[in-house]
C-alpha positions as CSV (number, residue, x, y, z in Angstrom):
1,M,174.8,-74.2,-110.9
2,A,175.8,-77.4,-109.2
3,L,173.5,-79.4,-106.9
4,F,175.7,-79.8,-104.2
5,H,176.2,-76.0,-103.8
6,I,172.5,-75.4,-104.0
7,F,172.0,-77.9,-101.1
8,L,174.7,-76.3,-99.5
9,V,173.2,-72.9,-99.7
10,A,169.3,-74.1,-98.7
11,I,170.2,-76.1,-95.4
12,L,172.4,-73.8,-94.2
13,Q,169.7,-71.1,-94.5
14,G,167.3,-73.3,-93.5
15,I,169.3,-74.4,-90.2
16,T,170.5,-71.1,-89.3
17,E,167.2,-69.0,-89.8
18,F,165.7,-69.2,-87.1
19,L,168.3,-70.5,-84.2
20,P,169.8,-67.3,-83.2
21,V,173.0,-67.6,-85.1
22,S,172.5,-65.5,-88.2
23,S,171.7,-66.8,-91.1
24,S,172.8,-64.0,-93.3
25,G,176.3,-63.8,-91.9
26,H,176.8,-67.8,-92.6
27,L,175.7,-67.4,-96.2
28,I,178.2,-64.4,-96.8
29,L,180.9,-66.6,-95.0
30,L,179.9,-69.4,-97.1
31,S,181.5,-68.1,-100.2
32,K,184.3,-66.0,-98.6
33,L,185.6,-69.1,-96.4
34,T,185.1,-71.5,-99.4
35,P,185.8,-72.1,-103.1
36,L,182.3,-72.1,-103.9
37,P,181.1,-68.8,-105.5
38,D,178.5,-66.3,-104.3
39,Q,175.9,-68.1,-105.3
40,G,173.6,-65.2,-106.2
41,L,170.6,-62.9,-105.0
42,A,167.9,-65.4,-106.7
43,I,169.4,-69.1,-104.6
44,D,169.4,-66.1,-101.6
45,V,165.7,-65.6,-101.9
46,A,164.3,-68.7,-103.1
47,A,166.4,-69.9,-99.5
48,H,164.2,-67.1,-97.7
49,V,160.8,-68.1,-99.9
50,G,161.7,-71.8,-98.2
51,T,162.5,-70.6,-94.9
52,L,159.0,-68.3,-94.6
53,G,157.1,-71.2,-95.8
54,A,158.4,-73.5,-92.9
55,V,157.4,-70.9,-90.4
56,I,154.3,-70.4,-91.5
57,L,153.3,-74.0,-91.1
58,Y,154.9,-74.5,-87.7
59,F,152.6,-71.4,-86.8
60,W,149.5,-71.9,-89.0
61,S,147.4,-71.1,-86.4
62,D,148.5,-67.7,-85.3
63,V,148.9,-67.2,-89.2
64,K,145.4,-67.9,-89.7
65,I,144.0,-65.8,-87.4
66,A,145.9,-62.6,-88.2
67,F,145.5,-63.1,-91.4
68,G,141.8,-63.3,-91.0
69,G,141.8,-59.8,-88.9
70,L,143.6,-58.4,-91.6
71,P,140.7,-57.0,-93.6
72,R,139.6,-55.6,-90.6
73,M,143.1,-54.0,-89.2
74,L,143.0,-52.2,-92.5
75,I,139.9,-50.3,-92.0
76,G,141.3,-49.1,-88.7
77,R,139.7,-51.9,-86.5
78,V,141.7,-53.5,-84.1
79,D,138.9,-55.1,-81.8
80,T,139.5,-58.7,-82.1
81,P,142.9,-61.1,-81.6
82,G,143.5,-61.1,-85.2
83,S,143.5,-57.8,-86.3
84,R,145.4,-56.5,-83.1
85,L,147.9,-59.8,-84.0
86,A,148.1,-58.5,-87.6
87,Y,148.2,-55.2,-86.8
88,L,151.3,-55.6,-84.1
89,L,152.9,-57.5,-86.5
90,T,152.8,-54.8,-89.1
91,V,154.2,-52.1,-86.5
92,A,157.0,-54.5,-85.3
93,T,158.0,-54.5,-89.4
94,I,157.9,-50.7,-89.8
95,P,161.2,-49.8,-88.6
96,V,163.3,-52.7,-90.5
97,I,161.6,-51.7,-93.7
98,V,162.7,-48.0,-93.0
99,A,166.1,-48.9,-92.3
100,G,167.1,-51.6,-95.0
101,L,165.5,-49.0,-97.9
102,I,168.3,-46.5,-96.0
103,L,170.2,-48.9,-96.5
104,K,169.9,-50.4,-99.9
105,L,169.8,-46.7,-101.1
106,T,172.6,-45.4,-99.5
107,G,174.6,-49.0,-100.7
108,L,175.3,-48.9,-97.0
109,D,174.7,-52.7,-96.6
110,E,177.7,-53.8,-99.0
111,T,179.8,-52.0,-96.0
112,F,178.9,-54.3,-93.3
113,R,180.0,-57.3,-95.4
114,S,183.3,-58.6,-94.2
115,T,184.0,-61.1,-92.1
116,A,185.6,-59.1,-89.4
117,V,182.5,-57.5,-88.7
118,I,180.1,-60.5,-88.7
119,G,183.2,-62.0,-86.4
120,W,182.3,-58.9,-84.2
121,T,178.9,-59.1,-84.0
122,M,178.8,-62.9,-83.5
123,I,180.2,-62.1,-80.3
124,L,179.1,-58.8,-79.0
125,F,175.3,-60.2,-79.7
126,G,175.5,-63.5,-78.5
127,L,177.4,-62.0,-75.3
128,L,174.1,-59.8,-75.5
129,L,171.5,-62.4,-75.6
130,Y,172.8,-64.4,-72.7
131,W,173.2,-61.8,-70.4
132,M,169.7,-60.6,-71.6
133,D,168.7,-64.5,-71.1
134,Q,170.1,-64.7,-67.8
135,H,169.1,-61.5,-66.2
136,S,166.0,-60.7,-66.9
137,P,162.5,-61.9,-66.0
138,Q,159.9,-64.5,-67.1
139,E,157.0,-62.3,-66.5
140,K,155.1,-62.0,-69.7
141,C,153.5,-64.9,-72.3
142,E,152.7,-64.0,-76.1
143,T,149.3,-62.2,-75.1
144,D,151.1,-60.0,-73.4
145,W,152.2,-58.3,-76.5
146,S,151.3,-54.6,-76.4
147,L,152.0,-52.0,-79.3
148,K,154.8,-50.3,-76.7
149,D,156.4,-53.5,-77.3
150,A,155.8,-54.3,-80.8
151,W,157.4,-51.4,-81.6
152,R,160.6,-51.6,-79.0
153,M,160.7,-55.5,-80.7
154,G,160.7,-53.9,-84.1
155,L,163.2,-51.4,-83.1
156,W,165.4,-54.3,-82.0
157,Q,165.0,-56.1,-85.4
158,T,166.8,-53.1,-87.4
159,V,170.1,-54.2,-85.7
160,A,169.9,-57.8,-87.8
161,L,170.2,-55.6,-90.7
162,I,174.4,-55.7,-89.7
163,P,175.5,-59.4,-90.8
164,G,176.2,-61.8,-87.7
165,T,173.9,-60.0,-85.6
166,S,170.9,-62.8,-86.6
167,R,167.5,-61.3,-86.9
168,S,166.3,-63.9,-85.0
169,G,168.7,-63.9,-82.4
170,I,168.6,-59.8,-81.3
171,T,164.4,-59.5,-81.5
172,I,164.4,-62.5,-79.0
173,T,166.9,-60.4,-77.1
174,G,164.7,-57.7,-77.2
175,A,161.6,-59.8,-76.3
176,R,163.5,-61.7,-72.8
177,H,164.8,-57.8,-72.3
178,L,161.2,-57.2,-72.2
179,G,160.5,-59.6,-69.5
180,Y,158.9,-62.3,-71.9
181,A,159.6,-65.8,-71.4
182,R,161.9,-68.0,-73.4
183,K,159.2,-69.5,-76.1
184,D,156.7,-66.7,-76.1
185,A,160.0,-64.6,-76.6
186,A,161.1,-67.1,-79.8
187,K,157.5,-67.3,-80.8
188,L,156.8,-63.8,-80.9
189,S,160.1,-63.4,-82.8
190,M,159.6,-66.3,-85.2
191,L,156.0,-64.5,-86.1
192,M,157.9,-61.3,-86.6
193,S,159.8,-62.8,-89.2
194,I,157.0,-63.4,-91.5
195,P,156.4,-59.8,-92.8
196,T,160.1,-59.0,-92.3
197,I,160.6,-62.2,-94.9
198,L,158.0,-61.0,-97.0
199,A,158.8,-57.7,-97.2
200,S,162.7,-58.1,-97.8
201,G,161.7,-61.3,-100.6
202,A,159.9,-58.9,-102.1
203,L,162.3,-55.8,-102.7
204,L,165.2,-58.5,-103.6
205,S,162.7,-60.1,-106.2
206,L,162.5,-56.8,-108.2
207,D,166.7,-57.4,-109.0
208,V,166.1,-61.5,-109.9
209,I,163.4,-60.8,-112.2
210,K,166.1,-58.8,-114.3
211,E,168.0,-61.7,-114.5
212,A,165.9,-64.5,-114.7
213,D,166.2,-67.8,-116.9
214,M,165.0,-71.2,-116.8
215,D,167.9,-72.7,-115.3
216,L,168.0,-70.3,-112.7
217,A,164.2,-70.9,-111.8
218,C,164.7,-74.5,-111.8
219,D,168.0,-74.0,-109.4
220,A,165.6,-71.5,-107.0
221,A,162.8,-74.0,-106.5
222,I,165.7,-77.0,-105.8
223,A,167.1,-74.3,-102.9
224,A,163.4,-73.6,-101.7
225,V,162.6,-76.9,-101.3
226,F,165.8,-78.3,-99.3
227,S,165.4,-74.5,-97.0
228,F,162.0,-75.6,-96.1
229,F,162.6,-79.0,-94.7
230,A,165.8,-78.0,-93.1
231,A,164.0,-74.8,-91.6
232,L,161.0,-76.7,-90.2
233,F,163.2,-79.3,-88.6
234,A,165.3,-76.2,-87.1
235,L,162.4,-74.6,-85.9
236,A,160.7,-77.5,-84.3
237,L,164.0,-78.3,-82.9
238,M,164.5,-75.4,-81.3
239,M,161.0,-74.9,-80.2
240,R,161.1,-78.6,-78.3
241,L,164.4,-77.5,-76.6
242,L,163.2,-74.5,-75.1
243,R,161.2,-76.7,-72.7
244,S,164.3,-77.6,-70.4
245,I,167.2,-75.4,-71.5
246,S,168.1,-71.7,-72.5
247,F,170.2,-69.8,-74.9
248,T,173.3,-70.5,-73.6
249,P,174.4,-73.3,-76.4
250,Y,173.2,-71.0,-79.2
251,V,175.6,-68.8,-77.3
252,I,178.8,-70.3,-76.8
253,Y,178.4,-71.6,-80.8
254,R,178.2,-67.5,-81.7
255,V,181.5,-67.1,-79.6
256,L,183.3,-70.0,-80.8
257,L,183.0,-68.8,-84.5
258,G,183.2,-65.7,-83.8
259,I,187.1,-65.5,-82.0
260,A,187.9,-68.3,-85.2
261,L,186.5,-65.9,-87.6
262,L,188.9,-62.9,-86.2
263,Y,191.6,-65.0,-85.7
264,F,190.5,-65.1,-89.5
265,A,190.2,-61.5,-90.6
266,Y,193.5,-60.6,-88.7
267,S,195.6,-63.2,-89.4
């Protein structure tokens, strides 16, 4: 696989993974709208591993607390900040795992991979994010995250299985609907991405192992490194910008891209 192609996929994945603009949608479009072939499952998984490393590093203090509380959670004790966070992240991840398995086993996951679907989801869920962001209160912070809210955000996350929706975008939309402040909504969404990426990566890795060889492993390693740095940059920039701006710039981008995609799909 050409180095430029690997670089393009990794940078695209890294930049868009945590922004509310749909990384999966952009990767699908890369092969549909350019002469470049589909990058393949192994590179996709490697790019996701890179973004996983970035979010873990950026939120390391919270990840360390949750990881430390994992043993207590596993024995049914949710009586410390760490075990509580681990428990809530687990609850929030269950719906998307179940829904993802159903789509994969039924083959419905391939049905949605079209330019028209991505165009519509870019617009509709972008406008939904705008509405929730502009009309929802900012009365809750991350420490108010409850079992009920974790479950609700987990249900919102299942919608992201439709390409073009954006996992971060739809969970931020759900968090803003529940009244979380912008920065806290984004942080909860990013923390939710960790077990979700781990689960999806583990599932996809089973298919990757069957086709793995040394050249592919080298390409995957390069993709993971590029994706890591791109994701870390995009994540840090978004969290900094949220101190002073809303999600409107991302919504504008989504709507304009969606309109262009629909024009392309139906012309």
